[in-house]
Biopython code that builds the backbone (N, CA, C, O; Angstrom):
import numpy as np
from Bio.PDB.StructureBuilder import StructureBuilder

atoms = [
    (1, "MET", "N", (-2.620, -13.086, 17.151)),
    (1, "MET", "CA", (-1.993, -12.851, 15.942)),
    (1, "MET", "C", (-2.545, -11.660, 15.473)),
    (1, "MET", "O", (-3.757, -11.511, 15.322)),
    (2, "SER", "N", (-1.609, -10.701, 15.208)),
    (2, "SER", "CA", (-2.264, -9.181, 14.392)),
    (2, "SER", "C", (-2.877, -9.548, 12.994)),
    (2, "SER", "O", (-2.669, -10.601, 12.391)),
    (3, "ASP", "N", (-3.600, -8.591, 12.613)),
    (3, "ASP", "CA", (-4.384, -8.625, 11.130)),
    (3, "ASP", "C", (-2.835, -8.748, 10.279)),
    (3, "ASP", "O", (-2.681, -9.623, 9.427)),
    (4, "ILE", "N", (-1.958, -7.964, 10.556)),
    (4, "ILE", "CA", (-1.014, -7.750, 9.384)),
    (4, "ILE", "C", (-0.120, -9.336, 9.504)),
    (4, "ILE", "O", (0.282, -9.770, 8.425)),
    (5, "ASP", "N", (0.143, -10.057, 10.580)),
    (5, "ASP", "CA", (0.563, -11.072, 10.732)),
    (5, "ASP", "C", (-0.447, -12.275, 10.049)),
    (5, "ASP", "O", (-0.006, -13.344, 9.628)),
    (6, "GLU", "N", (-1.552, -11.975, 10.032)),
    (6, "GLU", "CA", (-2.624, -12.995, 9.557)),
    (6, "GLU", "C", (-2.236, -12.715, 7.831)),
    (6, "GLU", "O", (-1.808, -13.686, 7.208)),
    (7, "ILE", "N", (-2.358, -11.718, 7.284)),
    (7, "ILE", "CA", (-2.202, -11.592, 6.020)),
    (7, "ILE", "C", (-0.816, -12.212, 5.625)),
    (7, "ILE", "O", (-0.822, -13.094, 4.766)),
    (8, "LYS", "N", (0.135, -11.896, 6.074)),
    (8, "LYS", "CA", (1.374, -12.483, 5.854)),
    (8, "LYS", "C", (1.492, -14.129, 5.974)),
    (8, "LYS", "O", (2.211, -14.839, 5.271)),
    (9, "ALA", "N", (0.686, -14.526, 6.944)),
    (9, "ALA", "CA", (0.348, -15.910, 6.895)),
    (9, "ALA", "C", (-0.224, -16.487, 5.816)),
    (9, "ALA", "O", (0.289, -17.483, 5.305)),
    (10, "LEU", "N", (-1.602, -15.811, 5.235)),
    (10, "LEU", "CA", (-1.915, -16.104, 4.066)),
    (10, "LEU", "C", (-1.148, -16.126, 3.018)),
    (10, "LEU", "O", (-1.285, -17.022, 2.186)),
    (11, "ASP", "N", (-0.094, -15.030, 2.858)),
    (11, "ASP", "CA", (0.706, -15.069, 1.997)),
    (11, "ASP", "C", (1.870, -16.443, 1.606)),
    (11, "ASP", "O", (2.415, -16.847, 0.578)),
    (12, "SER", "N", (1.864, -16.771, 2.801)),
    (12, "SER", "CA", (2.774, -17.910, 3.030)),
    (12, "SER", "C", (2.057, -19.244, 2.713)),
    (12, "SER", "O", (2.697, -20.247, 2.399)),
    (13, "GLY", "N", (0.739, -19.225, 2.802)),
    (13, "GLY", "CA", (-0.084, -20.208, 2.609)),
    (13, "GLY", "C", (-0.066, -20.222, 1.121)),
    (13, "GLY", "O", (0.314, -21.264, 0.586)),
    (14, "VAL", "N", (-0.422, -19.213, 0.373)),
    (14, "VAL", "CA", (-0.439, -19.190, -0.896)),
    (14, "VAL", "C", (0.701, -19.818, -1.570)),
    (14, "VAL", "O", (0.574, -20.689, -2.431)),
    (15, "ALA", "N", (1.907, -19.315, -1.120)),
    (15, "ALA", "CA", (3.108, -19.764, -1.886)),
    (15, "ALA", "C", (3.209, -21.411, -1.553)),
    (15, "ALA", "O", (3.478, -22.198, -2.461)),
    (16, "ASN", "N", (3.032, -21.750, -0.527)),
    (16, "ASN", "CA", (3.048, -23.278, -0.074)),
    (16, "ASN", "C", (2.220, -24.119, -0.986)),
    (16, "ASN", "O", (2.638, -25.185, -1.440)),
    (17, "ALA", "N", (0.675, -23.474, -1.330)),
    (17, "ALA", "CA", (-0.008, -24.221, -2.257)),
    (17, "ALA", "C", (0.458, -24.273, -3.644)),
    (17, "ALA", "O", (0.352, -25.294, -4.322)),
    (18, "VAL", "N", (0.976, -23.172, -4.077)),
    (18, "VAL", "CA", (1.627, -23.010, -5.463)),
    (18, "VAL", "C", (2.814, -24.188, -5.512)),
    (18, "VAL", "O", (2.879, -24.968, -6.462)),
    (19, "ASN", "N", (3.702, -24.232, -4.437)),
    (19, "ASN", "CA", (4.575, -24.950, -4.382)),
    (19, "ASN", "C", (4.345, -26.406, -4.676)),
    (19, "ASN", "O", (5.036, -27.139, -5.383)),
    (20, "ALA", "N", (3.081, -26.739, -3.907)),
    (20, "ALA", "CA", (2.461, -28.130, -3.984)),
    (20, "ALA", "C", (1.750, -28.292, -5.254)),
    (20, "ALA", "O", (1.123, -29.322, -5.505)),
    (21, "GLY", "N", (1.829, -27.315, -6.052)),
    (21, "GLY", "CA", (1.080, -27.749, -7.551)),
    (21, "GLY", "C", (-0.330, -27.586, -7.319)),
    (21, "GLY", "O", (-0.988, -28.230, -8.136)),
    (22, "ASP", "N", (-1.097, -26.872, -6.391)),
    (22, "ASP", "CA", (-2.614, -27.154, -5.860)),
    (22, "ASP", "C", (-3.373, -25.785, -5.958)),
    (22, "ASP", "O", (-3.598, -25.180, -4.909)),
    (23, "ALA", "N", (-3.740, -25.315, -7.040)),
    (23, "ALA", "CA", (-4.226, -24.150, -7.283)),
    (23, "ALA", "C", (-5.447, -23.806, -6.814)),
    (23, "ALA", "O", (-5.846, -22.652, -6.657)),
    (24, "ALA", "N", (-6.238, -25.136, -6.516)),
    (24, "ALA", "CA", (-7.398, -25.170, -5.563)),
    (24, "ALA", "C", (-7.213, -24.541, -4.100)),
    (24, "ALA", "O", (-7.870, -23.700, -3.488)),
    (25, "ALA", "N", (-6.151, -25.219, -3.801)),
    (25, "ALA", "CA", (-5.505, -24.854, -2.260)),
    (25, "ALA", "C", (-5.121, -23.404, -2.627)),
    (25, "ALA", "O", (-5.730, -22.692, -1.829)),
    (26, "VAL", "N", (-4.485, -22.738, -3.358)),
    (26, "VAL", "CA", (-4.233, -21.463, -3.381)),
    (26, "VAL", "C", (-5.510, -20.661, -3.365)),
    (26, "VAL", "O", (-5.590, -19.767, -2.522)),
    (27, "ALA", "N", (-6.531, -20.870, -4.199)),
    (27, "ALA", "CA", (-7.737, -20.409, -4.278)),
    (27, "ALA", "C", (-8.397, -20.252, -2.909)),
    (27, "ALA", "O", (-8.917, -19.208, -2.514)),
    (28, "ALA", "N", (-8.334, -21.200, -2.344)),
    (28, "ALA", "CA", (-9.132, -21.543, -0.672)),
    (28, "ALA", "C", (-8.639, -20.235, 0.281)),
    (28, "ALA", "O", (-9.401, -19.880, 1.180)),
    (29, "HIS", "N", (-7.239, -19.453, 0.060)),
    (29, "HIS", "CA", (-6.870, -18.473, 0.610)),
    (29, "HIS", "C", (-7.476, -17.320, 0.381)),
    (29, "HIS", "O", (-7.210, -16.348, 1.088)),
    (30, "TYR", "N", (-8.384, -17.244, -0.637)),
    (30, "TYR", "CA", (-8.872, -15.941, -1.170)),
    (30, "TYR", "C", (-10.479, -15.958, -0.769)),
    (30, "TYR", "O", (-10.981, -17.076, -0.650)),
    (31, "THR", "N", (-11.217, -14.951, -0.581)),
    (31, "THR", "CA", (-12.709, -14.715, -0.308)),
    (31, "THR", "C", (-13.318, -14.758, -1.857)),
    (31, "THR", "O", (-12.628, -14.577, -2.861)),
    (32, "GLU", "N", (-14.618, -15.007, -1.854)),
    (32, "GLU", "CA", (-15.171, -15.101, -3.126)),
    (32, "GLU", "C", (-15.224, -13.802, -3.871)),
    (32, "GLU", "O", (-15.408, -13.789, -5.088)),
    (33, "ASP", "N", (-15.047, -12.561, -3.071)),
    (33, "ASP", "CA", (-15.050, -11.310, -4.012)),
    (33, "ASP", "C", (-13.653, -10.669, -3.992)),
    (33, "ASP", "O", (-13.545, -9.469, -4.247)),
    (34, "ALA", "N", (-12.566, -11.434, -3.694)),
    (34, "ALA", "CA", (-11.072, -11.115, -3.690)),
    (34, "ALA", "C", (-10.697, -11.014, -5.235)),
    (34, "ALA", "O", (-11.225, -11.599, -6.181)),
    (35, "ALA", "N", (-9.625, -10.096, -5.229)),
    (35, "ALA", "CA", (-9.026, -9.670, -6.526)),
    (35, "ALA", "C", (-7.675, -9.857, -6.327)),
    (35, "ALA", "O", (-7.121, -9.901, -5.229)),
    (36, "ILE", "N", (-7.114, -9.976, -7.491)),
    (36, "ILE", "CA", (-5.420, -9.933, -7.438)),
    (36, "ILE", "C", (-5.398, -8.940, -8.899)),
    (36, "ILE", "O", (-6.346, -8.737, -9.658)),
    (37, "HIS", "N", (-4.183, -8.482, -8.987)),
    (37, "HIS", "CA", (-3.824, -7.598, -9.831)),
    (37, "HIS", "C", (-2.131, -7.729, -10.106)),
    (37, "HIS", "O", (-1.353, -6.846, -9.743)),
    (38, "PRO", "N", (-1.711, -8.937, -10.783)),
    (38, "PRO", "CA", (-0.359, -9.247, -11.052)),
    (38, "PRO", "C", (0.142, -7.903, -11.961)),
    (38, "PRO", "O", (-0.604, -7.152, -12.589)),
    (39, "PRO", "N", (1.600, -7.815, -11.853)),
    (39, "PRO", "CA", (2.050, -6.658, -12.619)),
    (39, "PRO", "C", (2.014, -7.273, -13.981)),
    (39, "PRO", "O", (1.981, -8.490, -14.161)),
    (40, "GLY", "N", (2.024, -6.302, -15.012)),
    (40, "GLY", "CA", (1.783, -6.843, -16.318)),
    (40, "GLY", "C", (0.503, -7.481, -16.760)),
    (40, "GLY", "O", (0.430, -7.819, -17.942)),
    (41, "ALA", "N", (-0.428, -7.672, -16.035)),
    (41, "ALA", "CA", (-1.748, -8.333, -16.420)),
    (41, "ALA", "C", (-2.748, -7.424, -15.641)),
    (41, "ALA", "O", (-2.383, -6.671, -14.738)),
    (42, "GLY", "N", (-4.176, -7.567, -16.106)),
    (42, "GLY", "CA", (-5.002, -6.906, -15.718)),
    (42, "GLY", "C", (-5.865, -7.432, -14.354)),
    (42, "GLY", "O", (-5.760, -8.610, -14.013)),
    (43, "ARG", "N", (-6.476, -6.763, -13.813)),
    (43, "ARG", "CA", (-7.062, -7.145, -12.552)),
    (43, "ARG", "C", (-8.109, -8.582, -12.626)),
    (43, "ARG", "O", (-9.084, -8.611, -13.375)),
    (44, "MET", "N", (-7.796, -9.524, -11.892)),
    (44, "MET", "CA", (-8.846, -10.648, -11.842)),
    (44, "MET", "C", (-9.597, -10.696, -10.628)),
    (44, "MET", "O", (-9.059, -10.550, -9.531)),
    (45, "ASP", "N", (-10.984, -10.921, -10.802)),
    (45, "ASP", "CA", (-11.919, -10.718, -9.789)),
    (45, "ASP", "C", (-12.493, -12.291, -9.365)),
    (45, "ASP", "O", (-13.030, -13.050, -10.170)),
    (46, "GLY", "N", (-12.295, -12.541, -8.175)),
    (46, "GLY", "CA", (-13.299, -13.835, -7.728)),
    (46, "GLY", "C", (-12.287, -14.902, -7.676)),
    (46, "GLY", "O", (-11.253, -14.789, -8.335)),
    (47, "LYS", "N", (-12.515, -15.935, -6.933)),
    (47, "LYS", "CA", (-11.742, -17.192, -6.794)),
    (47, "LYS", "C", (-11.708, -17.784, -8.060)),
    (47, "LYS", "O", (-10.562, -18.055, -8.421)),
    (48, "GLU", "N", (-12.620, -18.081, -8.875)),
    (48, "GLU", "CA", (-12.232, -18.906, -9.980)),
    (48, "GLU", "C", (-11.416, -18.386, -10.686)),
    (48, "GLU", "O", (-10.507, -19.069, -11.158)),
    (49, "ALA", "N", (-11.526, -16.951, -10.965)),
    (49, "ALA", "CA", (-10.343, -16.221, -11.751)),
    (49, "ALA", "C", (-8.832, -16.420, -11.278)),
    (49, "ALA", "O", (-7.855, -16.825, -11.909)),
    (50, "ILE", "N", (-8.959, -16.036, -10.068)),
    (50, "ILE", "CA", (-7.709, -16.190, -9.296)),
    (50, "ILE", "C", (-7.099, -17.750, -9.308)),
    (50, "ILE", "O", (-5.888, -17.901, -9.472)),
    (51, "GLN", "N", (-8.024, -18.959, -9.119)),
    (51, "GLN", "CA", (-7.718, -20.299, -9.151)),
    (51, "GLN", "C", (-6.893, -20.267, -10.756)),
    (51, "GLN", "O", (-5.676, -20.292, -10.938)),
    (52, "ASN", "N", (-7.828, -20.214, -11.656)),
    (52, "ASN", "CA", (-7.261, -20.101, -13.336)),
    (52, "ASN", "C", (-5.825, -19.783, -13.229)),
    (52, "ASN", "O", (-4.968, -20.637, -13.460)),
    (53, "TYR", "N", (-5.481, -18.307, -12.809)),
    (53, "TYR", "CA", (-4.203, -17.446, -12.820)),
    (53, "TYR", "C", (-3.292, -18.385, -12.221)),
    (53, "TYR", "O", (-2.338, -18.640, -12.956)),
    (54, "TRP", "N", (-3.292, -18.868, -11.316)),
    (54, "TRP", "CA", (-2.331, -19.704, -10.522)),
    (54, "TRP", "C", (-2.196, -20.716, -11.162)),
    (54, "TRP", "O", (-1.012, -20.987, -11.367)),
    (55, "GLN", "N", (-3.139, -21.630, -11.709)),
    (55, "GLN", "CA", (-3.101, -22.874, -12.437)),
    (55, "GLN", "C", (-2.399, -22.823, -13.589)),
    (55, "GLN", "O", (-1.801, -23.853, -13.899)),
    (56, "ALA", "N", (-2.294, -21.591, -14.528)),
    (56, "ALA", "CA", (-1.633, -21.482, -15.445)),
    (56, "ALA", "C", (-0.385, -21.253, -14.988)),
    (56, "ALA", "O", (0.484, -21.862, -15.613)),
    (57, "GLY", "N", (0.014, -20.520, -14.034)),
    (57, "GLY", "CA", (1.458, -20.380, -13.686)),
    (57, "GLY", "C", (2.042, -21.881, -13.456)),
    (57, "GLY", "O", (3.045, -22.343, -14.001)),
    (58, "ILE", "N", (1.126, -22.589, -12.455)),
    (58, "ILE", "CA", (1.640, -24.107, -12.231)),
    (58, "ILE", "C", (1.937, -24.958, -13.328)),
    (58, "ILE", "O", (2.897, -25.729, -13.363)),
    (59, "ASP", "N", (1.082, -24.798, -14.234)),
    (59, "ASP", "CA", (1.040, -25.320, -15.667)),
    (59, "ASP", "C", (2.344, -24.973, -16.262)),
    (59, "ASP", "O", (2.982, -25.888, -16.783)),
    (60, "ALA", "N", (2.780, -23.894, -16.257)),
    (60, "ALA", "CA", (3.971, -23.338, -16.848)),
    (60, "ALA", "C", (5.164, -23.575, -16.231)),
    (60, "ALA", "O", (6.196, -23.353, -16.865)),
    (61, "GLY", "N", (5.227, -24.056, -14.915)),
    (61, "GLY", "CA", (6.211, -24.610, -14.258)),
    (61, "GLY", "C", (6.755, -23.463, -13.215)),
    (61, "GLY", "O", (7.948, -23.232, -13.018)),
    (62, "LEU", "N", (5.706, -22.819, -12.613)),
    (62, "LEU", "CA", (6.316, -21.883, -11.446)),
    (62, "LEU", "C", (6.285, -22.943, -10.261)),
    (62, "LEU", "O", (5.449, -23.823, -10.059)),
    (63, "SER", "N", (7.365, -22.638, -9.570)),
    (63, "SER", "CA", (7.784, -23.485, -8.470)),
    (63, "SER", "C", (8.763, -22.583, -7.503)),
    (63, "SER", "O", (9.276, -21.504, -7.797)),
    (64, "GLU", "N", (8.895, -23.381, -6.157)),
    (64, "GLU", "CA", (10.004, -22.471, -5.474)),
    (64, "GLU", "C", (9.402, -20.999, -5.024)),
    (64, "GLU", "O", (10.232, -20.122, -4.788)),
    (65, "VAL", "N", (8.216, -20.735, -4.914)),
    (65, "VAL", "CA", (7.707, -19.381, -4.971)),
    (65, "VAL", "C", (7.722, -19.012, -3.504)),
    (65, "VAL", "O", (7.312, -19.831, -2.681)),
    (66, "SER", "N", (8.109, -17.991, -3.180)),
    (66, "SER", "CA", (8.133, -17.284, -1.798)),
    (66, "SER", "C", (7.501, -15.698, -2.013)),
    (66, "SER", "O", (8.017, -14.858, -2.750)),
    (67, "ILE", "N", (6.413, -15.517, -1.293)),
    (67, "ILE", "CA", (5.930, -13.937, -1.177)),
    (67, "ILE", "C", (6.288, -13.490, -0.072)),
    (67, "ILE", "O", (6.436, -14.247, 0.887)),
    (68, "VAL", "N", (6.484, -12.263, 0.003)),
    (68, "VAL", "CA", (7.036, -11.335, 0.582)),
    (68, "VAL", "C", (6.368, -9.948, 0.823)),
    (68, "VAL", "O", (6.874, -8.999, 0.225)),
    (69, "ALA", "N", (5.411, -9.740, 1.541)),
    (69, "ALA", "CA", (4.599, -8.372, 1.755)),
    (69, "ALA", "C", (5.532, -7.083, 2.037)),
    (69, "ALA", "O", (6.313, -7.090, 2.988)),
    (70, "SER", "N", (5.440, -6.207, 1.348)),
    (70, "SER", "CA", (6.204, -4.923, 1.593)),
    (70, "SER", "C", (5.234, -3.806, 2.168)),
    (70, "SER", "O", (5.594, -2.774, 2.735)),
    (71, "SER", "N", (3.907, -4.224, 1.906)),
    (71, "SER", "CA", (2.939, -3.218, 2.733)),
    (71, "SER", "C", (1.575, -4.001, 2.506)),
    (71, "SER", "O", (1.152, -4.566, 1.497)),
    (72, "VAL", "N", (0.980, -3.836, 3.878)),
    (72, "VAL", "CA", (-0.298, -4.415, 4.135)),
    (72, "VAL", "C", (-1.221, -3.220, 4.657)),
    (72, "VAL", "O", (-0.886, -2.676, 5.708)),
    (73, "ASP", "N", (-2.256, -2.822, 4.047)),
    (73, "ASP", "CA", (-3.367, -1.769, 4.474)),
    (73, "ASP", "C", (-4.610, -2.627, 4.656)),
    (73, "ASP", "O", (-5.063, -3.460, 3.871)),
    (74, "ILE", "N", (-5.064, -2.261, 5.832)),
    (74, "ILE", "CA", (-6.257, -2.972, 6.202)),
    (74, "ILE", "C", (-7.227, -1.864, 6.722)),
    (74, "ILE", "O", (-6.991, -1.073, 7.636)),
    (75, "THR", "N", (-8.410, -1.961, 5.937)),
    (75, "THR", "CA", (-9.619, -1.043, 6.225)),
    (75, "THR", "C", (-10.819, -1.621, 6.396)),
    (75, "THR", "O", (-11.412, -1.973, 5.376)),
    (76, "GLY", "N", (-11.395, -1.831, 7.608)),
    (76, "GLY", "CA", (-12.465, -2.845, 8.312)),
    (76, "GLY", "C", (-12.330, -4.208, 7.551)),
    (76, "GLY", "O", (-11.182, -4.651, 7.584)),
    (77, "GLU", "N", (-12.932, -4.715, 7.104)),
    (77, "GLU", "CA", (-12.868, -6.184, 6.661)),
    (77, "GLU", "C", (-12.357, -6.423, 5.400)),
    (77, "GLU", "O", (-12.663, -7.455, 4.803)),
    (78, "SER", "N", (-11.436, -5.398, 4.804)),
    (78, "SER", "CA", (-10.899, -5.479, 3.645)),
    (78, "SER", "C", (-9.101, -5.444, 3.776)),
    (78, "SER", "O", (-8.581, -5.042, 4.816)),
    (79, "SER", "N", (-8.472, -5.799, 2.885)),
    (79, "SER", "CA", (-6.927, -5.556, 2.901)),
    (79, "SER", "C", (-6.306, -5.692, 1.556)),
    (79, "SER", "O", (-6.730, -6.395, 0.639)),
    (80, "VAL", "N", (-5.278, -4.954, 1.549)),
    (80, "VAL", "CA", (-4.644, -5.097, 0.264)),
    (80, "VAL", "C", (-3.281, -5.037, 0.665)),
    (80, "VAL", "O", (-2.672, -4.198, 1.328)),
    (81, "SER", "N", (-2.898, -6.192, 0.080)),
    (81, "SER", "CA", (-1.242, -6.395, 0.467)),
    (81, "SER", "C", (-0.378, -6.420, -1.187)),
    (81, "SER", "O", (-0.661, -7.093, -2.179)),
    (82, "VAL", "N", (0.652, -5.492, -1.002)),
    (82, "VAL", "CA", (1.485, -5.292, -1.976)),
    (82, "VAL", "C", (2.760, -6.049, -1.606)),
    (82, "VAL", "O", (3.175, -5.999, -0.448)),
    (83, "GLY", "N", (3.511, -6.875, -2.723)),
    (83, "GLY", "CA", (4.729, -7.311, -1.933)),
    (83, "GLY", "C", (5.673, -7.971, -3.336)),
    (83, "GLY", "O", (5.403, -7.778, -4.522)),
    (84, "THR", "N", (6.565, -8.600, -2.910)),
    (84, "THR", "CA", (7.390, -9.469, -4.227)),
    (84, "THR", "C", (7.031, -10.897, -4.096)),
    (84, "THR", "O", (7.044, -11.601, -3.086)),
    (85, "LEU", "N", (6.689, -11.205, -5.385)),
    (85, "LEU", "CA", (7.044, -12.915, -5.406)),
    (85, "LEU", "C", (8.248, -13.150, -5.980)),
    (85, "LEU", "O", (8.731, -12.386, -6.816)),
    (86, "SER", "N", (8.901, -14.384, -5.512)),
    (86, "SER", "CA", (10.200, -14.753, -5.936)),
    (86, "SER", "C", (9.934, -16.393, -6.283)),
    (86, "SER", "O", (9.067, -17.053, -5.710)),
    (87, "GLY", "N", (10.637, -16.807, -7.092)),
    (87, "GLY", "CA", (10.138, -18.383, -7.497)),
    (87, "GLY", "C", (11.310, -18.726, -8.753)),
    (87, "GLY", "O", (12.372, -18.142, -8.967)),
    (88, "LYS", "N", (10.737, -19.810, -9.434)),
    (88, "LYS", "CA", (11.572, -20.299, -10.421)),
    (88, "LYS", "C", (10.188, -20.704, -11.661)),
    (88, "LYS", "O", (9.205, -21.378, -11.352)),
    (89, "MET", "N", (10.397, -20.194, -12.857)),
    (89, "MET", "CA", (9.505, -20.800, -14.123)),
    (89, "MET", "C", (10.518, -21.690, -14.756)),
    (89, "MET", "O", (11.568, -21.299, -15.265)),
    (90, "GLY", "N", (10.077, -23.011, -14.670)),
    (90, "GLY", "CA", (10.936, -23.975, -15.286)),
    (90, "GLY", "C", (12.261, -23.854, -14.397)),
    (90, "GLY", "O", (12.321, -24.011, -13.177)),
    (91, "ASP", "N", (13.349, -23.529, -15.300)),
    (91, "ASP", "CA", (14.760, -23.544, -14.623)),
    (91, "ASP", "C", (15.326, -21.866, -14.467)),
    (91, "ASP", "O", (16.429, -21.474, -14.087)),
    (92, "ALA", "N", (14.246, -21.153, -14.869)),
    (92, "ALA", "CA", (14.753, -19.648, -14.735)),
    (92, "ALA", "C", (14.167, -18.959, -13.414)),
    (92, "ALA", "O", (13.023, -19.252, -13.066)),
    (93, "ALA", "N", (14.812, -18.185, -12.784)),
    (93, "ALA", "CA", (14.727, -17.611, -11.602)),
    (93, "ALA", "C", (13.543, -16.271, -12.092)),
    (93, "ALA", "O", (13.564, -15.547, -13.088)),
    (94, "LEU", "N", (12.752, -16.318, -11.153)),
    (94, "LEU", "CA", (11.845, -14.882, -11.583)),
    (94, "LEU", "C", (12.318, -13.566, -10.858)),
    (94, "LEU", "O", (11.751, -12.497, -11.086)),
]
sb = StructureBuilder()
sb.init_structure("model")
sb.init_model(0)
sb.init_chain("A")
sb.init_seg("    ")
for serial, (resi, resn, name, xyz) in enumerate(atoms, 1):
    if name == "N":
        sb.init_residue(resn, " ", resi, " ")
    sb.init_atom(name, np.array(xyz, "f"), 0.0, 1.0, " ", f" {name:<3s}", serial, name[0])
structure = sb.get_structure()
């Protein structure tokens, strides 16, 4: 499996964990020094912050999540994945 395929598989694992309502399982897909920067929000660093972010979404009704990477840049042991998350928040589509 290529590095890019591994990143896409991780994105799929994150979506599956969100859909299962398990923010701890979402955070398990990230390294301790990972960061996320969702649109309209500040950068969040570390597994705890990432888990709290996803837990808030799950608690607010986030479901039916799909993540599609539009670009993946890999440098050494670091990667940056940019893409689109789609899903529902309660009854509303995202």
